[in-house]
Each structure stands twice: as structure tokens, then as C-alpha cells.
N, C-alpha and C positions, 0 to 999 in steps of 0.2 A: 704335795700336792693335793688338792682338795678330793673330796669324795666324789663329785661330778666329773672331774676331768679323769680320774681313775677309771669309772665307769664309762666313760665315753672311749679312754683308749683302749679297754678291754673290749668293747663293742666293734671297734674299727679292727683289733687284732683278730677278734672271732671271724668277722666277714672277711676280712684277707685270707684268711686261712682257708674259708670255705670255697672261695675264687680260686685259690692256688689249687686245692682239691678238685675242683671241677673242672680246671683247666687239664690237670693230670690225667683226668679220666675221660676227656670228651672227645680228643683226637683218637680218631679210629678210623681212618678212610679205607676204602677198598684197594687192595696191594696193585692190581692191576693198573688202576687209574694213577694211584700214587707215584708209580715209578714211570709211568708216561710210557708204557710199552705200546709198540705199533707195527707190530710184525703184519705183513701182508697175508690174506687168506691163502691157504695152498702152501705156505713156507712153514719151515719149522726152524727152532733154534738149533746153533750148531752143536753137534756132538763133541764132548771132550777128546775123545780118541781121534778126531778130525783135527780139533785145534792143537792138540800136543804133536801132532805130527809136523806142523809148521813152525815148531821151536827146534829150528835145525840150524841154525846160524852159529858157527863157532867163534862167538865173539861174547863179550861181557854183557854189551847191548846192542840190539840192532831193532831199528824202527820200520825197516821193510825186509819181509820174507823173501825166500828165494822163488814163490811164486808172484811177487809184485803185490802182496797185501801190505798195507801201511796201518801203522799202529798211531795214527793221528787223525784228527778231525779234519776237516775241510779247512777251517781255519787256523790249523797248525797246533792245537791243543794235542798233548800226549795222552792216550789214554791209559788208566792205571787198573783196567781189568775188564773181563767179560763175564757175561752170563753164558754158561754151557748147559747142556743137556748130558748129564752123568748116567742115568739108566731110564728105564722106560716108566714115564709119569714124574721124573724129577729133575731138578737143575739144582746147580752149584754156582758161585760165584768164585772166577780165577783171579786172584789179585797178582798184578804183573806188572813191574816197573822196568824190565827189562827188555820190553817188546819180544822180537822173535829169537832172544839167545836161547841156546840149548841148555844152559848150564844151571843147575841148581846147587845149593850149598848148604853145609851144616859145620858148626863150629863147636870146639871142645877144647877145655883147657888142660886136658892130658890127654894122651895117646891111649886109649882103652883098647883092649884085644878085640872087642865086639861092640856093635851099636846095639845094646841091649835095653829093650823097653822097660820103662819103670814097672809095669806089670808084672814081667816076667821076673825081675829083682824082687819084688815083693811074694810072688809065689815060692820062688826058690830059699827065701829066707823067712818064710812062713809069717809074713806080715799082714795078717787076716785083717787088723784093724784098718789099714789103709786100703784094703780092697774093698770092705764093707763101707767105708766114707765114701769111695769114688762112687759107688752104687748108690747110696744116699743121696748124693749132691746130683747125679744124672736123672733121678728120679723126680726130685725136687724142679730141676730145670725144666724137665718135659711137662711139667702142670704149671709153669709160669706163663702169665697172658701173653708176654713179649714173645717167647717161643710160640706159644699158638698162633699170634697173629701173623709172624712171619712164615708161618707152616699153610697159610691161606692158598688156595690154588690161583696161579696166574695164567692168563690166556696168551698165549705165545703161537701166534698165526691160527692153524687149525689143530693146534694141541692145547690141553690144558695142563700144566704141570705145577708140582708143589716144590718149594725150596727144601731141599735135602739138608736141613740142619744136622750137623755133626755132633751130636751130644758129647762122643767120647773124645772128639778133638777139644771141644770146648773145654772138657774136663782136664785135658793134658796141658792146655794153655795156663790152667788156673791152679796147677799144683797137685793134680790128683793122679794116680798111677792109671796106665793106660797101656793097651798093646802098640801105640802108633809110635813111630820115628819121625820127630818132627824135623822138617826140611824148609828151605826158604828160598825165595828168588833173588833175595838181595843179599849180596856178598859182604856189605858192611853190617847187616845183622848177624850174619854167621860170624864175622870178626869180632862182635860185642861179646857174643857168647864163648869164643875162644880166649879172648884176653881177659875175661873176667871168672870171678868164683862167687857163690852164693854163701854169705856170712849170715849161718842160721841164728847166731847171737844178737844181731842188729837187724836181720831180716831186710838185708840190702846187697845188690851186687857190689863187689870190690874189685878194684883192678889188681890184676896180676902184676907183681913187683917181682917176686923171687921166681926167676927163669929156671932155676936149678929145680925147685921142687914141683913147678907146674911146667907144662910144655904144650903152650899154644898151638893148636894145629887148625887150618881151614880145610875142610874136604869139599872138593868139586867133583859132580858128576853130570853126565849127559842125561837129561830127563828121559830121552827115549828107551837107555839101557835100563833105566829103573823101572819105567813104566812097563816094558815089554816082559820083564823078569818078576817085578813083584807087583805090579800096578801102583799108580801115584796120584792120590787125590787131591784136587784142589781144596783147600781149607778155606783159607784167605778170608772173604768177609763172612763172618758169622755176626749174629745180631749183639756182639760183645767187641770190646775194642782190641784185645790183646793179638788175636790172630791177623786182623786188620793190620795194625802197625808192623807185625811182623812177618808180612807178604807170605804167610804160612801155606805151606804143603804138608803131606804126610803120606807115611807108608803104614799100612796095617800088618805089621810083622808077626804078631803073636810068638810063637815058638820059633817059627822060621827067621830067625836074625842072624846065623852065625856067619854067612857069606855075603851080605849085602854090602859090608865095607871094602871088599876086593873092587866094587864098581865105582869106588870114589878115589880120585887121585888126592893124595895129602900133601899139605904145605905147612913146613915149620913156621910159625911168626916170632919173630926176634926183635922187632922194630919198637922199641919203648915210647918213642915219639909217637909213631902212628898208633899205639895201645890207646895213648892218653888222648889223642885227637877222636878216636872213634869212642872212646869212653864219654868224652864230653859231647859229642854230636848228640848221643841219645841221651844227655842228662842225667848221666850216671845211671841209665835203665829207666828212668822216669818217663820217657817217650814210648819204651817197649812195654812197660807194666803200669799203665795209668792208674790213677784211683778212679773207681767208676760204680756204676749202682750194683754190678755183680762181685766185686770185692767187698762192698760194704755188706752184702747178703752173706757172703762166705765167712767174714769175720764175726758177724752176729750168730749165726744158724750153725757153724761146724760143732760138733761132726755129724750129729744126727739129722741135720736138714729136715725139720718137720714141717717149716712153713714154706714158703716159695718167693721168688723175686715178685716184687709189687711192679704193676703198670706205671708207666712213668710217660705220659704223653710226650713231654718236651724231648725226652730222650730218643723216642722212637721217631720224631719229627726231625731230629737232628740226624738220624741213621738215614732215613729216606732222602732228605736232601743230600746227603753226602754219596748217596748210590747214584742220583740222578746226576751229579757234578762229577763223577768219576768212573762210571761202569758204563759199558756199552754192550753191543751184541751183534753178531753176524747170523744172517739166516741162510739155511741151505737153499740151492738153487740160484744164489747169486755169485757173479764172479769174484773171486779172490781180491782182486785189486781194487774193488769198489769199497765205498765206506758204509756203516752201518745206517 
């Protein structure tokens, strides 16, 4: 290749890199406008404690609540979740594939005595390095421009609320210790965790084949039983993919973990055909643990996390479009049978 052509190609590559970098940095719309929020003045976003009381149908899936509330748009599309007010000045996003079903789930490949949070295990075993690494990660996360962007105040009727991004929940979902107990609204997600174990050598989830060594167990509880005694937070949408794909909820247990298991009904899973079906459904775990911006950051920056997650406009644009297409809201003062 001649010198002129090499110089031209280099110039083109430099120009393309600049254009790509400009695109990565330029997309930064107002969050209220980007989400298309349009609550009426005088109305407010539905509180989480109000919505959770409507999750009272004793069925694995229910599109219509006991009050006649419908979990579909007027053209029949099923909602995948709701914006909810969680406390004064804050909102979260409840991921919900099962409508007004009252059930939440957890899966474990062995029937342990307690649902013991990973932070409590680390404290009891003196694993101070794991605790410090979680702190380092959370500190870096909270400095990231993506985190800051989604913390913008959003106008909900006559209130201005801030997205309550749950840094500890994000840490939990990306392998760091926390005081949270992971739960899910999706029974098949729970079954995946029951039918698999994590192989540290290959860094992959493997299918349980030895049912004598492992004891896959599905745990099911009524969300109101958990909410009333321990509180139960919607984790669902965070600005990263794992909690979204896992339809996540959580309970912040801390040291108060010894009795919560009594509220769950266990069921032993022994169907090897179902195990394989579940494993393949989630592409051996790749759909629940996708390769993404934050995993690249963790691989690069662990354990000190001295830098932070870079802004990626294309990724943020993808998240905003996903929210617009999948998440809705109800406002207080509107009859329960009406649509958002």
C-alpha cells in the first residue's frame, strides 16, 4: 500500500473515531422529556405500598387484579413494569412479568439452613477484602456519568422525584457482597439458579447433573408476607442489564436473616428434562448475565476501582427506548380499572 493511501486511511480512521466519540458524548436529553412522562397536574405517582397490595392473586400469572385493574395497554400489550414512588422524593421501577400474581421466588441449588446474605458471610468469615472491594465498586459507580444522568429529578404531576438507584443492589447483582437477599418475580429465573451452580474455574454457570450432591430447590412466598415483615424493594430496572433481565426484587436483611426462610414454601426440583430446558432457555446463563458496559469496567478496574464507568450515549439511548416501550405508570386519584 502506498504512502498516500496509508495516510488517507489513517485520516479516515481518525475522523471516524472522533465522530464515534462525539456521538458517545452528545446524547444527553432531559430525563422527563426522554421518558415521555405526562402525569396531570394535581396527580401523583402511585406509591409502592399501594401497588404491592394489589399483587394479591394466588396464581402464577394474573393480568387483572381483584379490583379490576388491567395489566395491559388498550391495544392488548402486556406491561413489563411500573414506575412507583418508594419514599418521599424518590421513585423506582418495578419489573413485573406476572401481572397481579402474589408470588415471588428464589432458587438455590442446595437447601441451606438460612438465606444468609453474602455480606454477613463475609463478616463472619473475616473476608475484609471482599467488603472493601464492594465499597470501592459502589464509590466508583456513584461517580459514573450514567449513574448521575439517571439521578436527574423527573416531573411526576405536581411532584419532582429522583430515581432511587440502588447501588447496593447493583453491587449484589455483579458479584459483590451485600446485605440483600435476591428475589425474582419470574419463576423460571429462580429455577435457573436452582438447577445450576457457578464454576469458579470456568467462570460459568453449569447445569446440575449430580442430584445426590446438589438439591435444587424452588422457594415461593407471598409478596405481602415478605413486605409486611421485612420490607421488599423493587430492584428491577437499574441502568444496567442484570437486574432487568432477572426481574429482580430484594430484601435488605443485614443480620436479621434467620427466620425469613420460614415464609417461603420449598419445592424440590428433580426433573432433569426441565433443568435442561430452563438452562437452554437462558442460553446457559448468558441472557441473565450479559456482557455489557459495567462488566467490562469490573474486569478492567477490579479490585481498587480507581476510575469510573465511562459515558456511552448509545447505551443510554438504548435504555431510554427500552423504558418507553416496556414501563408504564398509574397516578393516584385515578380509578384502578383505568389505564395509565
